Each structure stands twice: as C-alpha cells, then as structure tokens.
C-alpha positions as CSV (number, residue, x, y, z in Angstrom):
1,M,0.5,-6.9,1.0
2,C,0.6,-10.6,1.3
3,G,-1.5,-13.0,3.5
4,I,0.3,-15.4,6.2
5,I,-1.4,-18.0,7.6
6,G,0.4,-20.9,10.1
7,Y,-0.8,-23.6,12.2
8,V,0.4,-26.0,15.1
9,G,-1.8,-28.7,16.5
10,H,-3.2,-32.0,16.7
11,R,-5.4,-31.7,13.2
12,P,-4.2,-32.5,9.9
13,C,-3.8,-29.0,8.8
14,E,-4.2,-28.7,4.8
15,E,-7.9,-27.7,5.0
16,I,-6.9,-25.4,7.8
17,L,-4.5,-23.4,6.2
18,V,-6.2,-23.2,2.6
19,A,-9.3,-22.2,4.4
20,G,-7.8,-19.3,5.8
21,L,-6.0,-18.5,3.0
22,E,-9.6,-17.9,1.8
23,H,-10.5,-15.3,4.0
24,L,-6.7,-13.5,3.5
25,E,-7.0,-13.2,-0.5
26,Y,-7.9,-9.6,-0.4
27,R,-4.3,-9.1,0.6
28,G,-3.2,-10.6,-2.6
29,Y,-4.0,-13.4,-5.2
30,D,-1.2,-13.4,-7.9
31,S,-0.2,-17.0,-6.8
32,A,-0.6,-19.1,-3.2
33,G,1.3,-22.2,-1.6
34,V,1.2,-24.0,1.7
35,A,3.8,-26.1,3.1
36,M,3.6,-28.9,6.0
37,L,6.0,-31.0,7.9
38,I,5.3,-34.8,7.1
39,P,7.7,-37.6,8.0
40,G,10.7,-37.3,6.3
41,G,10.6,-33.6,5.5
42,V,8.1,-31.1,3.7
43,E,5.2,-31.4,1.5
44,K,4.9,-28.3,-0.4
45,V,2.8,-27.2,-3.2
46,R,2.5,-23.8,-4.9
47,A,0.4,-22.4,-8.1
48,I,0.0,-19.0,-9.9
49,G,-3.3,-17.8,-9.7
50,N,-6.5,-17.5,-7.0
51,L,-6.5,-20.1,-4.7
52,A,-8.8,-22.2,-6.9
53,K,-5.8,-23.0,-8.5
54,L,-3.9,-24.1,-5.3
55,R,-6.8,-26.6,-4.5
56,E,-6.3,-28.0,-7.9
57,A,-2.4,-28.2,-7.4
58,L,-3.0,-30.1,-3.9
59,E,-5.4,-32.3,-5.7
60,A,-3.1,-33.5,-8.2
61,E,-0.6,-34.0,-5.3
62,R,-2.4,-35.9,-3.5
63,G,-3.0,-38.3,-6.8
64,A,0.5,-38.2,-7.6
65,L,1.4,-39.2,-4.1
66,G,-1.5,-42.2,-4.1
67,F,-3.5,-40.7,-1.2
68,E,-6.5,-38.3,-1.0
69,E,-5.8,-36.7,2.3
70,Q,-2.8,-35.3,4.6
71,P,-0.9,-38.1,5.9
72,D,-0.7,-38.9,9.6
73,I,2.1,-37.7,11.2
74,D,3.5,-38.7,14.8
75,G,3.2,-35.2,16.7
76,D,1.7,-32.1,16.0
77,Y,0.9,-30.9,12.4
78,T,2.7,-27.8,11.4
79,G,2.2,-25.9,8.4
80,I,2.2,-22.3,6.7
81,A,0.7,-21.1,4.1
82,H,0.7,-17.8,2.2
83,T,-1.2,-15.8,-1.0
84,R,1.1,-13.5,-2.8
85,W,0.5,-9.8,-3.9
86,A,3.4,-9.7,-6.1
87,T,6.2,-7.2,-5.6
88,H,9.4,-8.5,-5.9
89,G,9.8,-10.7,-8.9
90,R,7.3,-12.1,-11.6
91,V,4.2,-13.8,-10.9
92,T,5.7,-17.6,-11.4
93,E,5.5,-20.7,-9.3
94,A,9.3,-20.0,-8.5
95,N,8.6,-16.7,-7.0
96,A,5.5,-18.2,-4.7
97,H,5.6,-18.7,-1.5
98,P,6.9,-20.3,0.9
99,H,10.2,-20.2,0.0
100,S,13.1,-22.3,1.4
101,D,16.9,-22.3,1.8
102,E,18.4,-24.5,-0.1
103,S,18.4,-27.7,2.0
104,G,14.3,-27.3,2.1
105,E,14.8,-27.6,5.9
106,V,13.6,-24.2,6.6
107,Q,10.4,-22.6,4.9
108,I,9.1,-19.1,5.3
109,A,6.4,-17.1,4.4
110,M,6.5,-13.4,4.5
111,N,4.6,-10.3,4.2
112,G,6.7,-7.0,3.0
113,I,9.7,-5.8,1.9
114,V,13.0,-6.3,2.8
115,E,14.8,-3.4,1.9
116,N,18.5,-4.7,2.2
117,H,17.5,-7.7,0.4
118,T,20.0,-7.1,-2.8
119,D,22.9,-6.8,-0.2
120,L,21.9,-9.7,1.7
121,R,21.7,-12.1,-1.5
122,H,25.0,-11.1,-2.4
123,E,26.6,-12.0,0.8
124,L,24.7,-15.2,1.1
125,E,25.6,-15.7,-2.3
126,A,29.7,-15.5,-1.8
127,E,29.3,-17.7,1.2
128,G,27.8,-20.5,-1.3
129,C,23.7,-20.4,-1.1
130,R,21.9,-20.8,-4.4
131,F,18.9,-19.0,-4.7
132,S,15.7,-20.5,-6.5
133,S,13.7,-17.6,-6.8
134,E,13.6,-13.3,-7.5
135,T,12.4,-12.4,-4.4
136,D,13.6,-10.4,-1.4
137,A,11.8,-13.0,0.9
138,E,14.2,-15.8,0.1
139,V,17.2,-14.3,1.8
140,I,15.1,-14.9,5.0
141,A,15.0,-18.6,4.4
142,H,18.7,-19.1,4.0
143,L,19.3,-16.3,7.1
144,I,17.4,-18.4,9.3
145,S,19.6,-21.7,8.0
146,R,23.0,-19.9,8.8
147,H,21.7,-19.3,12.3
148,F,20.2,-22.5,13.0
149,D,21.9,-24.5,15.8
150,G,18.6,-26.8,16.6
151,D,16.7,-23.4,18.3
152,L,14.4,-21.9,15.5
153,T,13.3,-18.9,17.7
154,E,16.8,-17.9,18.1
155,A,18.0,-18.7,14.5
156,V,14.4,-16.1,13.7
157,R,15.8,-13.8,16.4
158,L,19.0,-13.4,14.7
159,A,18.1,-13.3,11.5
160,Y,15.6,-10.7,12.4
161,G,18.7,-8.8,13.4
162,E,20.3,-8.4,10.1
163,L,17.1,-7.4,8.1
164,R,15.9,-4.0,7.2
165,G,12.6,-3.1,5.9
166,H,8.9,-3.4,6.7
167,Y,7.6,-6.8,7.0
168,S,6.3,-9.7,9.1
169,F,7.2,-13.6,8.3
170,V,6.8,-16.9,10.0
171,A,9.4,-20.0,9.8
172,M,9.2,-23.7,10.3
173,H,12.2,-26.0,10.1
174,T,12.4,-29.4,9.6
175,K,14.5,-30.2,12.7
176,A,12.1,-28.5,14.9
177,P,8.9,-30.0,14.3
178,G,5.6,-28.5,16.3
179,I,7.3,-25.3,16.3
180,L,6.6,-22.0,14.3
181,A,8.5,-19.0,15.2
182,G,7.9,-15.6,13.5
183,A,8.7,-11.6,13.6
184,R,7.1,-8.7,13.1
185,K,8.4,-5.2,12.0
186,E,5.6,-2.7,11.3
187,T,3.4,-5.1,9.1
188,P,0.5,-7.1,10.8
189,L,1.3,-10.7,12.7
190,I,-1.9,-11.8,15.1
191,V,-1.8,-15.6,16.9
192,G,-5.1,-17.3,17.7
193,I,-5.1,-19.3,20.7
194,G,-6.9,-22.5,20.4
195,E,-7.3,-25.6,22.5
196,D,-4.2,-27.8,22.3
197,E,-3.7,-26.0,18.7
198,N,-2.4,-22.6,17.9
199,Y,-2.5,-20.2,15.0
200,I,-0.5,-17.1,13.6
201,A,-1.7,-14.9,10.7
202,S,-1.6,-11.6,9.0
203,A,-5.2,-10.7,10.0
204,I,-8.1,-12.2,12.4
205,P,-10.4,-13.8,9.7
206,A,-7.7,-16.3,8.6
207,F,-8.3,-18.4,12.1
208,M,-11.6,-16.5,13.3
209,A,-13.7,-19.8,12.3
210,H,-11.6,-21.9,15.1
211,T,-10.9,-19.4,17.6
212,R,-11.5,-15.7,18.9
213,S,-9.0,-15.6,21.3
214,V,-6.4,-13.3,20.0
215,L,-2.5,-12.3,21.0
216,T,-1.3,-9.3,18.7
217,I,2.5,-9.1,18.0
218,D,3.6,-5.7,18.6
219,N,6.3,-4.1,16.2
220,G,9.8,-5.6,16.9
221,E,8.8,-8.7,18.5
222,I,9.6,-12.4,17.9
223,V,7.2,-15.1,18.5
224,E,7.3,-18.9,19.5
225,V,3.9,-20.8,18.6
226,T,3.1,-24.8,19.6
227,A,0.2,-26.6,20.3
228,E,0.5,-25.6,24.1
229,A,2.1,-22.4,24.2
230,V,2.9,-18.9,22.7
231,K,6.1,-17.2,23.8
232,L,6.8,-13.6,23.2
233,S,10.0,-11.9,23.5
234,D,11.9,-8.9,22.0
235,A,14.5,-8.4,19.6
236,E,17.3,-9.0,22.0
237,G,15.5,-12.2,23.6
238,K,13.7,-10.5,26.6
239,P,10.6,-12.4,27.3
240,I,7.6,-10.4,27.0
241,E,4.1,-10.9,29.0
242,R,0.8,-10.4,27.4
243,A,-2.7,-11.8,27.8
244,P,-4.6,-12.5,25.0
245,E,-8.0,-10.6,23.8
246,T,-11.3,-12.0,22.8
247,V,-12.6,-10.8,19.7
248,T,-16.5,-10.1,19.5
249,W,-16.5,-9.1,16.0
250,D,-19.0,-11.0,13.3
251,E,-17.5,-12.3,10.3
252,E,-18.3,-9.5,8.4
253,A,-16.7,-6.9,10.6
254,A,-13.6,-9.4,10.6
255,E,-13.1,-9.4,6.7
256,K,-13.2,-5.5,7.3
257,G,-10.7,-6.4,10.2
258,G,-13.0,-4.5,12.7
259,Y,-13.8,-1.3,10.6
260,D,-17.4,-0.7,9.6
261,T,-16.7,-0.1,6.0
262,F,-13.9,-1.0,3.8
263,M,-13.2,2.5,2.6
264,L,-12.3,3.2,6.4
265,K,-10.2,0.1,6.5
266,E,-8.5,1.4,3.6
267,I,-7.6,4.7,5.0
268,H,-6.1,3.1,7.9
269,E,-4.4,0.9,5.3
270,Q,-2.5,3.7,3.4
271,P,0.7,4.2,5.5
272,E,1.4,0.5,4.5
273,A,0.4,1.1,0.9
274,I,2.8,3.7,1.3
275,A,5.9,2.2,3.0
276,E,5.4,-0.9,0.5
277,T,5.4,1.6,-2.7
278,I,8.6,3.6,-1.5
279,L,10.4,1.9,1.1
280,D,13.0,-0.6,-0.5
281,R,13.2,2.1,-3.6
282,L,14.9,4.5,-1.1
283,S,17.5,1.7,0.1
284,H,20.5,4.9,0.1
285,D,20.2,7.9,1.5
286,D,21.4,10.0,-1.5
287,G,19.2,8.7,-4.4
288,V,16.2,6.5,-5.4
289,D,16.3,3.1,-6.9
290,L,14.3,2.5,-9.6
291,S,15.9,-0.3,-11.6
292,D,12.7,-2.4,-11.3
293,M,11.0,-0.2,-13.8
294,G,12.4,-0.9,-17.1
295,L,14.1,2.1,-18.2
296,S,17.8,3.0,-18.4
297,D,19.1,5.8,-16.7
298,D,20.9,6.9,-19.9
299,Y,17.2,7.1,-21.6
300,L,16.1,9.2,-18.3
301,R,18.8,11.9,-18.6
302,K,17.5,12.4,-22.2
303,I,14.0,13.1,-21.9
304,K,12.7,16.1,-23.5
305,R,9.2,16.3,-22.5
306,I,6.8,14.1,-19.8
307,V,3.2,13.4,-20.4
308,I,1.3,12.2,-17.9
309,V,-2.4,10.8,-19.1
310,A,-4.8,9.4,-16.6
311,C,-8.4,9.5,-15.2
312,G,-10.5,10.1,-12.0
313,T,-8.2,9.9,-9.2
314,S,-5.3,9.1,-10.9
315,Y,-5.5,12.1,-12.8
316,H,-5.1,13.8,-9.8
317,A,-1.9,11.8,-8.5
318,G,-0.2,12.8,-11.7
319,L,-0.9,16.6,-11.0
320,I,1.0,16.2,-8.1
321,G,3.5,14.3,-10.2
322,R,3.8,17.2,-12.6
323,Y,4.6,20.0,-9.7
324,A,7.2,17.5,-8.2
325,I,8.9,16.4,-11.9
326,E,8.7,20.2,-13.1
327,R,10.3,21.8,-9.8
328,W,12.9,19.0,-9.2
329,A,14.0,17.5,-12.4
330,R,13.2,20.7,-14.4
331,I,11.6,18.6,-17.2
332,P,8.8,20.0,-19.0
333,V,5.1,18.1,-18.2
334,E,1.8,18.3,-19.6
335,M,-1.2,16.7,-17.9
336,D,-4.3,15.3,-19.9
337,I,-7.2,13.6,-19.4
338,A,-6.9,10.4,-21.2
339,S,-10.6,10.6,-22.5
340,E,-9.3,13.9,-24.1
341,Y,-6.1,13.0,-25.4
342,R,-6.9,9.9,-27.2
343,Y,-9.3,12.1,-29.6
344,R,-7.2,15.1,-29.9
345,N,-4.8,14.1,-32.3
346,P,-1.6,15.1,-29.9
347,V,1.8,15.8,-30.8
348,V,4.0,13.4,-29.7
349,G,7.5,11.7,-30.6
350,P,10.3,10.0,-29.7
351,D,11.5,12.3,-27.5
352,D,8.4,12.2,-25.3
353,L,8.0,10.1,-22.2
354,V,4.3,9.4,-21.5
355,I,3.1,8.1,-18.3
356,G,-0.4,6.4,-18.0
357,L,-1.6,6.4,-14.6
358,T,-4.1,3.5,-14.1
359,Q,-5.1,2.1,-10.7
360,S,-6.4,-1.3,-12.3
361,G,-4.2,-1.5,-15.5
362,E,-7.6,-1.9,-17.4
363,T,-8.8,1.8,-17.6
364,A,-10.4,1.6,-21.1
365,D,-9.5,5.6,-21.7
366,T,-6.0,5.7,-20.3
367,L,-5.2,2.2,-22.6
368,A,-6.4,3.9,-25.4
369,A,-4.2,6.9,-24.7
370,M,-1.3,5.0,-24.2
371,R,-1.4,3.4,-27.3
372,L,-1.8,6.4,-29.2
373,A,1.1,7.6,-27.8
374,R,3.1,4.5,-28.6
375,D,1.9,4.5,-31.8
376,G,3.3,8.4,-32.0
377,G,6.8,7.1,-31.3
378,A,6.6,7.8,-27.5
379,T,8.4,5.6,-25.1
380,V,5.3,4.7,-22.4
381,L,5.7,4.1,-19.2
382,A,2.5,2.4,-17.0
383,V,2.1,3.3,-13.1
384,T,-0.1,0.8,-12.0
385,N,-1.1,-1.8,-9.3
386,I,-2.0,-4.6,-10.9
387,M,1.4,-7.1,-12.2
388,G,-0.2,-8.8,-15.4
389,S,-2.7,-6.1,-16.5
390,Q,-3.1,-4.7,-20.0
391,A,-1.3,-1.5,-18.9
392,T,1.8,-3.8,-18.1
393,R,1.4,-5.5,-21.5
394,D,0.8,-2.1,-23.8
395,A,3.7,0.0,-22.0
396,D,7.3,0.0,-22.4
397,A,8.0,-0.1,-18.9
398,V,6.1,-0.5,-15.5
399,L,6.4,1.1,-11.9
400,Y,4.4,-0.8,-9.8
401,T,2.3,0.9,-6.9
402,R,2.0,-1.6,-3.9
403,A,-1.1,-1.0,-2.2
404,G,-2.8,-4.1,-2.1
405,L,-6.3,-5.1,-3.6
406,E,-8.7,-2.3,-2.6
407,I,-12.1,-3.2,-2.1
408,G,-13.8,0.3,-1.5
409,V,-15.1,2.0,-4.9
410,A,-13.5,5.1,-3.6
411,A,-10.0,5.0,-4.2
412,T,-7.8,5.7,-1.3
413,K,-4.7,3.7,-0.7
414,T,-4.1,3.4,-4.2
415,Y,-4.5,7.1,-4.5
416,V,-1.7,8.0,-2.2
417,A,0.5,4.9,-3.6
418,Q,0.3,6.6,-7.1
419,V,1.3,10.0,-5.5
420,A,4.5,8.3,-3.6
421,A,5.3,6.7,-6.8
422,M,5.3,9.8,-8.8
423,Y,7.6,11.6,-6.1
424,L,10.0,8.6,-6.8
425,M,9.6,9.2,-10.4
426,A,10.4,12.9,-9.9
427,L,13.3,12.6,-7.4
428,R,15.2,9.7,-9.4
429,L,14.9,12.1,-12.6
430,A,16.5,15.2,-10.8
431,E,19.5,12.9,-9.5
432,L,19.9,11.5,-12.3
433,R,19.9,15.0,-14.6
434,E,21.7,16.4,-11.7
435,K,19.0,19.3,-11.1
436,L,19.0,19.1,-7.0
437,S,22.1,19.0,-4.8
438,V,23.0,15.9,-2.9
439,E,21.9,17.4,0.3
440,R,18.8,18.3,-0.7
441,I,18.1,14.8,-2.3
442,R,19.1,13.5,1.2
443,V,16.7,15.7,2.6
444,L,13.6,14.5,0.3
445,V,14.8,11.1,0.5
446,A,14.5,11.5,4.5
447,G,11.3,13.0,4.2
448,L,9.9,10.1,1.9
449,R,11.0,7.5,4.1
450,D,9.1,9.6,7.0
451,I,5.9,9.9,5.2
452,P,4.2,6.4,6.5
453,E,4.6,7.4,9.8
454,M,3.6,10.5,9.7
455,M,0.6,9.4,7.7
456,E,-0.5,7.3,10.3
457,R,0.2,10.0,12.9
458,T,-2.4,12.2,10.6
459,I,-4.9,9.3,10.7
460,D,-5.2,9.2,14.5
461,T,-4.6,12.8,15.6
462,V,-7.2,14.1,13.1
463,S,-10.2,11.7,12.7
464,D,-12.1,12.8,15.9
465,E,-12.1,16.1,14.6
466,V,-12.9,15.8,11.4
467,E,-15.8,13.5,12.3
468,A,-17.2,16.4,14.6
469,I,-16.8,18.8,11.3
470,A,-18.6,16.3,9.3
471,K,-21.7,15.6,11.6
472,R,-22.1,20.0,11.8
473,H,-22.1,19.9,7.9
474,A,-23.7,16.9,7.0
475,N,-26.6,18.4,5.8
476,D,-25.0,21.3,3.8
477,S,-26.1,21.0,0.3
478,F,-22.8,22.4,-1.3
479,F,-19.2,22.4,-0.8
480,L,-16.6,24.3,-2.4
481,F,-12.7,23.2,-2.1
482,L,-10.1,25.7,-2.7
483,G,-6.6,25.4,-2.9
484,R,-3.6,27.2,-4.9
485,H,-0.2,25.5,-6.6
486,I,0.4,21.9,-4.9
487,G,-2.5,22.4,-2.9
488,L,-5.2,22.3,-6.1
489,P,-4.7,18.2,-6.7
490,V,-5.7,18.1,-3.1
491,C,-8.7,19.8,-3.6
492,L,-9.8,18.1,-6.5
493,E,-9.5,14.8,-4.9
494,G,-11.2,15.9,-2.0
495,A,-13.9,17.0,-3.9
496,L,-14.4,13.9,-5.9
497,K,-14.3,12.0,-2.5
498,L,-17.1,13.7,-1.8
499,K,-19.4,13.7,-4.3
500,E,-18.7,10.0,-4.9
501,V,-19.6,8.8,-1.5
502,S,-21.8,11.5,-0.2
503,Y,-24.2,12.6,-3.8
504,I,-23.4,15.9,-2.4
505,P,-22.4,18.6,-5.4
506,T,-18.9,19.9,-4.9
507,D,-16.6,22.3,-6.7
508,A,-13.1,22.3,-6.6
509,Y,-11.2,25.3,-8.1
510,A,-8.1,27.4,-8.2
511,A,-8.6,29.8,-5.3
512,G,-6.6,32.5,-7.8
513,E,-9.5,31.8,-10.2
514,M,-12.4,32.2,-7.2
515,K,-13.0,35.9,-8.7
516,H,-13.7,34.8,-11.8
517,G,-17.0,33.3,-11.3
518,P,-17.1,30.7,-8.4
519,I,-17.7,33.5,-5.6
520,A,-20.6,34.4,-7.1
521,L,-21.8,30.9,-5.2
522,L,-21.0,31.9,-1.6
523,D,-23.1,32.9,1.1
524,E,-23.8,32.0,4.7
525,S,-24.4,28.5,3.9
526,T,-21.4,27.3,2.3
527,P,-18.8,25.6,3.6
528,V,-15.6,26.3,2.2
529,I,-12.6,23.5,2.3
530,C,-9.2,25.7,2.0
531,V,-6.1,23.7,1.9
532,A,-3.2,26.1,2.9
533,T,-0.2,23.8,4.2
534,D,3.0,25.5,4.2
535,S,3.9,26.6,0.5
536,P,5.8,29.5,-1.1
537,I,2.3,31.0,-2.0
538,L,0.7,30.4,1.5
539,D,0.4,34.3,1.6
540,K,-1.4,34.3,-1.6
541,M,-3.9,31.5,-0.4
542,L,-4.7,33.0,3.0
543,S,-5.7,36.2,1.1
544,N,-8.4,34.0,-0.7
545,I,-9.4,32.7,2.2
546,E,-10.4,36.2,4.0
547,E,-12.0,36.9,0.5
548,V,-14.3,34.0,1.3
549,K,-15.0,35.1,4.9
550,A,-15.8,38.2,3.6
551,R,-18.8,36.7,1.8
552,G,-19.9,35.1,5.1
553,A,-19.3,31.3,4.3
554,M,-17.8,28.9,6.6
555,T,-13.9,28.3,6.4
556,I,-12.5,25.0,7.1
557,A,-8.6,24.9,6.2
558,V,-6.3,22.1,6.3
559,G,-2.9,23.5,7.3
560,T,0.3,22.7,8.5
561,E,1.4,21.8,12.3
562,G,2.8,25.0,13.8
563,S,0.9,27.2,11.2
564,D,-0.5,29.7,13.2
565,R,-1.4,32.3,10.8
566,V,-3.5,29.4,9.1
567,T,-5.7,29.0,12.4
568,R,-5.6,32.7,13.1
569,V,-7.6,33.2,9.4
570,A,-9.7,30.3,8.9
571,D,-12.6,29.4,11.2
572,E,-11.7,25.9,11.4
573,T,-8.4,24.3,11.1
574,I,-7.1,20.9,11.0
575,L,-3.4,20.3,10.9
576,I,-1.1,17.7,9.6
577,P,2.6,17.0,10.5
578,K,4.9,19.1,9.2
579,T,7.3,17.7,6.5
580,D,8.8,19.3,2.8
581,W,6.1,21.9,1.5
582,L,6.0,19.5,-1.8
583,L,5.5,16.1,-0.1
584,Q,2.3,17.6,2.0
585,P,0.0,16.9,-0.4
586,I,0.1,12.9,0.4
587,L,-0.7,14.1,4.1
588,A,-3.2,16.7,3.3
589,I,-5.8,14.2,1.6
590,V,-6.1,12.0,4.4
591,P,-8.7,15.1,6.1
592,L,-10.7,15.3,3.1
593,Q,-10.7,11.3,2.6
594,L,-12.3,11.1,6.2
595,L,-14.6,14.2,5.8
596,A,-16.3,12.8,2.9
597,Y,-16.3,9.1,4.6
598,H,-18.3,10.6,7.9
599,V,-20.7,13.2,5.9
600,A,-21.6,9.9,3.8
601,R,-22.1,7.8,7.1
602,F,-23.9,10.4,8.7
603,N,-26.6,10.7,6.1
604,G,-26.8,6.6,6.1
605,L,-25.2,6.0,2.7
606,N,-23.2,2.8,1.6
607,V,-19.3,4.3,1.2
608,D,-18.1,1.2,-0.1
609,Q,-20.6,0.9,-3.2
610,P,-21.6,4.0,-4.1
611,R,-24.3,4.3,-6.8
612,N,-23.7,4.4,-10.1
613,L,-20.1,3.5,-10.0
614,A,-17.8,0.8,-10.6
615,K,-14.3,0.1,-9.2
616,T,-12.8,-0.1,-12.7
617,V,-13.9,1.8,-16.2
618,T,-13.2,-0.9,-18.5
619,V,-16.0,0.9,-21.2
620,E,-15.8,4.3,-22.7
C-alpha cells in the first residue's frame, strides 16, 4: 500500500507534489521520491525515511544545482511523486519510487503488486534491459519504454495488457511533456479537476487543498491527464465518458477517505490488505511462492515441530494458523501466549521452528519469546507488517504482511493479513511435504485468490444487517461468544474487538465447554454470538446453539451462504460467502468487527482511540 500523486498544470509543482504526499503518508513512509520534467530531461530526488527526509534531499539538490526553487519551464509543469510501503525489495534509495526505464525517459509511480513481474523481468532482460532496483514496479517503466512510439497513453495501455496483479500506476515521458497517463487494476486511483491544471492520486486528500472536483477511475480503465483535459478509456482503447463529482468532505473526513472513523476505513481496506499479502505469492495455480521469506525448501521439509508465540489479536491469528498447518501439512503445532512463554522455561531446540506474530514488530513480550527460542537453538520466523522493525532484526527469517499503516488502535486489516500469511505458510509446508494432492492444492490456491473479492462482498452485504443488530443490542451488559474448532479463534477475536472499543464485558468460549461453567451466565438478557460456518463439526455447533436457546438467551449466528440449517436454528443469522471451510474464518470476522464498531458508536465512544490502550505494546 503506497501513495501516488501526479500534477500537470501552469504552476511549479514541487511543493504541490510533496505537500500532497504528506496527506498520503498513512499509505507508506519507508521512502519517498519525486520526479519532474525539466528542460532537457527529468529532475528526480528520492530519499529513505519519511517526507522530512525527502524535503532535506530536495533542498540539498537545489543547493547542488545552484538555485532555490524549481526552475521555470516553457509549457506546463509535469511531475509525479510517491511515498512507499515496501513490499518487493528492501528499503533503499534504489528501490524508492519513481522508477525509470534504462534511458531515464520514462518515469512511473505504482501502488500495488505486479504478480508476473519475475517472468516479465526475465523477458525484458533477455531483450537487453538492465534493471536498477529489486522492485516489481520497475518492469512497468521498461514495458512502457518498449511500447512508446510517441503516444504515452497508448504505451501505458499496451503495458497494462501485459501485467497481472492488483495495482495502479502513473507514468510520464520526457518526449510527451504535459501529459500523465495512468491505469487502474483494483487499487484506487482518483483524478482531481482544477482550472488549467489537473491531478491524479491514490486518494482525494492528496489534492483536496486545490480542488474538490474529482473523477474516479474504475477498475480496468486507462486515463490521460493534461492541464486542459482528462480522457478515459477502457483496456481496449474505447473512450469512456464520465462526469466529475464534487466532494463535500472536510479535511478530517478526507484523511479518513470519507469514512466516519479510521477503524471503519480500515475494515473496508481489508480486501486490499489481503490481496497485497497473498496474490503475488500465488503466482502459480498449484503452489505458493514464499521465496522472499528466507527459509530454504529443504529446511521447511525437515521441520519436526512448530511453536507460535504472539499476543492479543496476533495470538488469535496464530490459532487459525495452527489449525491450517496441522490439517494441511501434518506438523505438530503449539500455540503460546508470548508473555507466558518467556517465563516458563520452554523446551525448544534445533528441530523447532518458532513463529513470532507481531503486527508492529515491536511487541515486547513477543520479541522476548523469540529471543528465548533462538537462544534455545530454534529457528525463528517473524511474521510482521513493518520492514526494519526489531522483530525482523531478531529473527532468522521474515514473512511480511502488507496491510499498510493501521491508525485505529483496534487491529482489523493487520489481523486478516496475518491470517492470510498463516494460510500461505500452511499451504507451502503442505506442498513441500507432499501432504496434499496437487488437485487439493489447486482448489485451495483458487480459494485464497478469491478471498479479497469475497471479503469485499462480505463487507457490502452484511453491513446494514449488522448495524441493525448492533442497534438492538447496544445497551446489553454482557455478550457471550461461542465457537468450535476453526470458529473458536474467530470468537476470541470478535469478543476482544467488542471489549476494546465498547468496554462491554464479553467472554469467548469453546462451545463444547459451555456446560462446564459459562452456561450459568445465560438468561433472557444475554446475546450469544455463535460462529457456525460450514465445518465437519457443524452438527455439534448447532446442538450447542439449541442448548443456549433452551436457557432463553438470544442467539446471533454467523453462518455460510446456503446453510439453511443455521438459519432455522438461530434467532438471527448473518451469512458470509461460501468458500473452503478452513478459509472461512478470514471472512467470518467481518460481521464481528462491524458489530463491535456499531455497538461502540451507538454508545458514543471513540473507536479509534479506546481508553487505556496503545497501538503497540513496547513494555512488559
């Protein structure tokens, strides 16, 4: 998840671009860069770190060139800029955007993932292209250069036809001054319409200080932007007519993408977070590519035991990982709360892989548990969202999630990205150890590829229903969450979300254990949230729901589309799309996130900054 802004118009654009990036820094802050057309070529400055570092680098560049401001040009000013959340390639200046072709005539900025970049890179290198970065984005610049014959927009359209993935990008060319051309495949791209100037960006806040007239680029569309006009076409070059709209948000709402809160915005960003995390790692139909993780296939084949250590939401993601690894790869998995693991003198050794799950990479207890395991001779894998975090330095290998910056304290998109990463790990282990048939792997790969679209559909279809349920139960004093097998971690996470943002007491329990105590809590005033998605033990879960109803409690079930049995048993049912039963937890959490969100909002609470909580727990 990165931020892009481009400008074409009559004003010097350096400050416009950098100021625009400052409104996109929530999308990435590993590195940043700006490229502008000037007489005779391109002025490009890139820097590692936040935008203050880019400003310093621009000031130094001005001093070296002997002038203080962007030089005047004859014609319209043209420039692009980018702030990076690193996915492919380390955090280095060479990997910072904008990227260029070998000649430097083409400059591009991209957000997203090019899934077939390896094949394209090999093809281009065979033609004599030389690459200067480790990124997947650079192939776009070389493809545009290959297709350019005086028409930048046509070159972009032809390059788009060769790319596979989910991305948006903007390009400029020294031989096409005054023109920006871009393309969108699933990730956002917006045009801002000004007077004798136009903008293109990943999000409206980038140009909101200059215009509120916006044109949304839809999936599969190509756009040409000049100072005077904006032209849209489809991937075949057929023109598209669409009128701009006027945005009425204030600046705070704009930072939240028009949503009321960051938490709601980040719930809606979950499909993109999953797509960023998994799609390029599923580049083949019959397997998973985790070559960026840093553990050899030979090592993964020989693992005797896996231990997962984590805290809070990450612990719940690890529980789902345990179910998937044991079922698919047939490796024994232990799950430990990191704050307990570090003090219980665990038995660990060279045959063990210890996986530390930490969204920030700075969680104190998880880091301590990882170090303890490494001291005991185990190999340690960090699963984290932050490049360069302490976890990445303490671990032997790293599997990155790619959720982008999460501002809301209650984890949402980082959680589902972790679950997605654990599915990838489980499937790769199963593949290498030959524990699943090729056909079964293909089915699971296809299922994982469909998850981002299914997640988006889930959010769209359940939102109103969940809000209505939340309104009916916003004043209840206690919620019980019940699940079995793969549904139990979903209940644990759903109960945690409700506690975090609404301050209402909750309990999450294995439904089969309910008769051993929690059933005493139930009466007519108790809403019981039941995760009853398809699984081999759905019959058992339905029996538990009947037991709850017999005590007079209200049952609200999360079930699978087409599952009439759940609808008949529960008082209220929220249905999610049907997929492989072991993949359903990544979708089933959505209604529970939204339930927590709306209950808290109906009670007038600040969901982005819950009391007593911090985003990252860096102390014991």
